[in-house]
N, C-alpha and C positions, 0 to 999 in steps of 0.2 A: 361423875355422872353423865356431863357432855363428852367427856372423853371415851366413856364407854360406848355412848349412842354413836359415836363418830365411828369407832371401831367395828361395831355391828353393821353399820350401814357400808363400810367398806368391804367385810367379810361378804355380806349380802350381794354387793356387785361383782365380787371376784367369783363367788360360788352361789349363785342364785339357787333357791329351791325349785324343784320341777313342779309345774302346774299339775294339779290332777283333777280329773273331771269324772263323776260317775254318778249315775243315779240306779241303785247305789250298791255298791259292794258288801253291805252290812250283812244281810240284805233287809231293806226295810218292810218288803211285803206290798209297797204302794206300786200299784202298776195300773195304766189305764191307757187304752188307744186313742184317746181322745185328741191329744196333740199331734199325732201322727195324721189323723183325719183333718185336723185344721191346718197343717203344713201342706198336704196335698190338696186342700181346697184354696190354699193362697197360692200355689203353683197354677192352677187354674184361673183364678183372678188376674195374675201377672200375665198370663196368655191373652185372655180377654182386652186387657189394657194395652198391651203390644200390639194386638189385631186392631184396637180402636184408633191407634196413632195415626196420624195424618203426617205422610212423609212430605217435608217441603219440597214444592216446586222448583224448577230450574231458576226461576227469578226471586226465589226466597232471600231474606235477609241474612246476614251473619247470625243476627240475634234468634231469627226463627230455626235456623239449622242447629245452632248450639242448644236451644230450648228442646228440640227434638232429640238430638244426642243425649242430652243430660236425662230426658224422661226415659228414654229406651235403655240407656245403662242403669238406671235406677230399677226398671221393671224388671231386666234381665238377671242383675246382681240379687234382687229379693227373689226371683224365682229360682235360681240355682241354690241360695241360702236355704229356702225352704224345701226344696228338694233333698236336699243334704240334711236338714233337720227331721224329715220324714224317715228318711234311711236310719239316722241315729235313734230316733223313737222304736223303728221298727227293731233294730238289733239289740235293744234294751228287752223288748218283749220276747224275742226269738232266743236270747242267750240267757236271760235271767229269769223270766217269769215261766216259760213253757218247760213241760216236763217230759220225760220218756212216755209217761201214761198218757198225756195229751195227744202225742205224736201217734201212739197206738190207737187212741179214739177217733184221732182226725187224721188219717194216713197221708193225706195230701198237705199235711201242715208245712212241711220243709219246703215242698215246692211252691207252696204259697208265697213264703217269705222269700225264696229266691226270685220269683217272676216279681214280686213287688219291689224288692231291691233293684233288679234290672229296668223295671219301668221309672223308677225314681232316678236312675242314672240317664236313662233316654230323656226324661223331662229335664234335666239339667243342660244336658248336652244340644238340645234342639228348642226353639219356639214353637212346640207342637201340641196343639189343644188336644188331639187323640191320645197322646201320651199322657198327657196330664189327666184326662178323664179315666183312661184305663188304670193309672196310679191310685186315683181315689177309689175306684170299684175294687181293686186290688186289697187296699188297707181297710175297705168298709166289711171285706169277705173275712179279713183276719179279726176285726172288730168283734164280728159277728160269732166266730168262733172262741174269741177271748171270754166274752160276756157269758156263752154256754158254759164254759169251763168254770166260771164262777157261780153257776146255777141260776143265771138270770135269763130272762127272755130278751134277745135283742130285738129291737124295734128302730127302723129307720123312720127319723123326722125330718122335715125340710131344715135346711141349716139356716135359713132366715138371714144369710149372709149375701153382700151384693154378687158373688158369683154364683149363687143358687146351689143347687145339689141338695145331696141329704148327709146327715150324720147319723152312725149308728150309736144307739144309747141303749142302756139295761132298762128293762120295764120291773 
């Protein structure tokens, strides 16, 4: 048995299986714009934190400069990660949930997704609160359409998160 395990490990190293990621191509029928909204809200929060960072002055110690650079790096990395996560969640809704009849009912649906994807890219590229706010607004608009297609009345509620803002929920 030990020999078989060793051979399998060797084969796995030489011919690793590709990683598959999906939500989900079964299709499972479980879709929700909530994660896209939370990701967009996180982009806003990271821009807030970046804006609040105090840049070390000319006489700052090496520790202060290192702490600033570390914080800035973490905030930017998190902002970029969540902007990409927002795009991923939008792609799932756009490609897997929405159907031609939804596009007929909401003729600007494809443009909304296109715009939201471009805003998410802009939010990744720059530390720009305006782009982050516009991204959240675009995702909220898509969330409202999503819930309407489910027969629910969408409502905006305060997010109650540090970043502020609103989230769209079904009523």
